N, C-alpha and C positions, 0 to 999 in steps of 0.2 A: 400602469403596471406598478405593483407595490414591491417588487424585488429590486435588484440592482439596476442602475441606469442602463438604458438601451443604447446599442451601437449599430448603425446601419453598415452592413458588410456585403462583400461580393465573394462568392466561392471561387478561390484561386485554383485549387487543385482537388481532385478526387482520385485517390491512389489505392487500389486493392493491395492489402498487406498479405492476407492469406485467404483461405476459403470462407472465413467467417468475419474477418475484420477489414474495415476500410478506413483510410485516413483522409481527413478533410482539412483544408487550410483556408482560412478567411482573411481577407484584407479589408481595410476601410474603403467604403465606396468613394470617398473624396481623396483617397491617396494619403491620408494622414497616418501618423504613427498611432498604434493602439495603446490604451492605458497599460502601464507597467503592472507586473504581477510577480508573485513569489511562488516557488515550488510548492505544489500541493493545491493550488487554486483551481477553481472550475469556472466555466461559463455556462449560462443557460441559453440553449438554442431554441428559437421559436420556429414552429412549422404549422402550416395549415393542412391538416390531415383529413381530407374529405369533409371539410366543414368544422372539424373539431380543432380548436387551437391548442396545440401541445407546446409545452415548454419543458425540455428535457435537459438535465445537467450533465456535462461531460468535463472530465479533467483536462486541463491545458497541459500538453505534453511537450511543448517546445522549450527552447532555452529561454529562461526569463530575461536574459540580456537582449533578446531579439524581439522588438516590439513592432517589426514591420508586418507581422501577421500572427494569427493564433492557429495552432494545429490541435486537432482532437482525433481520437480513434473511436469508432463505433462498432460494436460487435452485433451482428445480425441475430435477431431473435425471431424465429419463424412462428412462434406460438404466443408472442407477447401482444401488447395492445396496438402496435403498429408504428410506433415512433422510429424504431431502428430500421424497419422495413422502408419507411418513408425516406430516411436518410440514404439507404442503399439503392432504392429504386427510383427516387424522384430527383434527388439533389445532383446537380451537374455543374461543371465549371461555368462561370459567368452568371449564375443564378444569384439574385439579390435576396438576402435574408436579414434577420435581426437577431443579435445575440446580446447578452448582458455584460456589463462590466465584470471583471473577475471578482470572485469572492473566495476567500481562503478559510476553510474550516479544518485544514489538515496541514498546517504549516510546520516547518522544521522548528524544533525547540533549540534555540541557539545556546542554551545552557549545557547541552549535551557534549560530552567529550568525544563521542562517536555515535554515528547514526547507523542503525541496523535495519535495512529494508527487507521486508518479506512480501513477495507478490505472488498472486495466483491468477493465471490467465490474463484477462483484460485489465486486471488490477495493476499491471505494470505501468499504466499510463501516467499517474501522478509522479511516480518515482523517476521517470525520465527527466522531468523538469527539476525535481528535488536533487538528483545526482549532479545535474549540470550546475546548479546553484552551489552545492556543497564543494564540488570540484573547483569552481572559480574562486571560492574563498578559502581554499586549503583545508577544509574540514575532513575529518576521517569518516569514511563510510564503507559499507559492505552490502551487496545485494544478493539475496537468495530468491530465485525466480523459479516457480513450479508451474509445469504445464503437462498436459497429457502426452504431447509429442513435440519434437523440435519444429515440425511444420506449423503447429498451432501456437508456438511460442513467439508472439509478435515481438520483433526488434531484438531478439536474442543475439543474433550475429553482430549487429552494429554496436550493441552495448558491450559485448565481450571484447570487440576490437578496440573500443574507445577506452574502456576502464580496466582491461586485463584481468588480473587475478582478484580484483575486487568484486567480480561478477561470478556467481556460482549458479549453475543450472541444475534443476532437479526434474527429470523427465520420467513419467510413469512407464512409457514403453521401453526405456533403456535401463530401468531398474535403479535409477540414481535418486532415490527418494530422500527427502530431507530428514536428517536426524535432529529433530527440533530440540529435544531436551539437552543433547550434547552441545548444540550451537548456543543456546541461551546460557547454559551453565558456564561456558568458557569466555563469556564477554567481559571486558575490563569494566571496572567500576566507573559509573558515569555514562554508560551506554544507554541510549534510548532506542526502543524498537518501534517500527512503524509497519502496520499491516494493511494491505488492501487486496481483497479477493472475495471468493465465495464465503457465505455465512459460516459454514462448518469450519473453514480454515481460520477465520477470525476467532471463533470460539476456541479452537484448538490452541492457537498461539497465546491468546489472552489467558486461558486457564493454565497452560503450562508455565508461562512467565509468572503468573500469580503464585502458583504452587512452589516455584523456585525462589520466591521472596522478592521478585521485582516490585518496586514501588509503583503504584498506579499512575503517578505522574510521569513515569518513564515509558508508559505503554500508550501508543497512539494508533488509532485505526480509523478507517473510512469505509463506509458501506452505503452507497446510494442504492436504495431499493427502487425497483420499478413498481408503480402503482398496479395492484392486481386487478384483473377483470372480475366480473361477478354479475349478480342479478341487478336489473334496474330497480331503483328505489327513489322515493320522494323525500324532500327535506323542506322544512319551513325555516326561513331566515327572518328572525323576529325584528331586528333593527331595520331591515330593508323592506319589511312587509311583503315578502315574495315567497312563492312556493315553486321549487325547482325540481326537475327530474334529472337524476344522474344515470346516464346510459351505462350499458354493460361494459363498454370499452372506454369509459370516461372516468376520470377521477373526480371525487367530490370537489376538490379545488378547481379543476377545470370547469365544472358545471357552475360553480359560484362565479367564476370569472366570466363565463359565457352569459350570465344573467346581468352583467354589468355591475357587480358588487365588488368592492375593494377587498382584497384579501392579501395580507403581506406574505412574503416568502423569500427565502434565500437559496435553499438547496433543492426543494421539491422532491426529496428522497427520504424523508423521515429522519433526517440527521440533525437539523439545526434548531428546531423548536420554534421557528419564526411564525409559522402559520397556526400555532396552537389556538384553539377556539373553545369557548365555554359552551357546554351542552345545557340548555335550559329545560328541556323535557325529553324523555326517551321512553317509549313504549315498544320495546324490542331489544335487539342485541347489536351493539357496536362491534364491528370486526376491526380491532386495532391491529394494524400491520406495521406500525412504526417502531423504531427503537429509541425513541425520545422519552415517552412517558414511562414512568415506573410501573411495575406490576400492580402496586397499590392504587395508583392513579387510574389505571385501566379498569380495575375492579370497581372503583367508585363510580365510573361512568359519567363524570362531570366535565371531562375534557376530551377533545378529539383532535387529531392531526388530519385535516382534510386533504393533504397531499397524498396520503397513503390509505386512509381508513374508509371502510364501507359500512353499510347498515342493513340489517334484516329486521323487519317488524312493521308496526302500524304507524308510529309517529316519532319523528326526530326533529327537534326544534333547536336551532343554533343561534348564538348571539352574533349575527352578522347582518 
């Protein structure tokens, strides 16, 4: 595996949080402490989904000071590729699995005088660890958490109880929507904003902050995209001298790995750039689904992110 080092674990707990979200806790198979991590880190969970080896990233949501185990939350997606359904339907306490060492692409910026967290839905998970870390070190922070309803707002109650008036809830069905422009405009100098949630929410916060004059280095966001499904297609791997078929519910990266070809990765969600691959020939259309490559790079068609992108056409040759 070309990502972070693997850890053999046992599923300690499987806890339903609400109708859509389930929490999972992993401990080391040999009873060891797990590697330390910082708020905002994620782990990649391996699963054998009907013969397809999936490796899905999930934010670590426990207190970074507690390395006796790792906790993640998974939102069920009934129309996705199947990874979340596998976690919900197959994973049970006592099951042996493999996860990766933590990787952090969304860390707190310790230069900030204040941390402003804005979460949407399941996007709350990295902030649980980030708030625990900030609280332990006496750093200023404030959370604004948006969800459709209180019942779908995972961990709202315990976060409000733990952090009091530093937690602000915005619920569609109660009409307490976030006044984003006012919130951003009244922040003290030196505040950094962190956003995790649906794509429209990220764009809304980033665009509003930018329009208000926030410097780009004070705007942090994370968006792990799930690889989309699509039509089956074939790819030639020049360095390996192999021709592979990418299934409708399989990512290009998964197909490369299944063929025994080494392909580096860290996030597997179009965010880190680690799996960027050169395109040697293309007769057709690359369906770029990542948010790593620039629009100009996508238009050139000489790079592809196999964790997220697909292809339509006659010939695609990659330097793998």
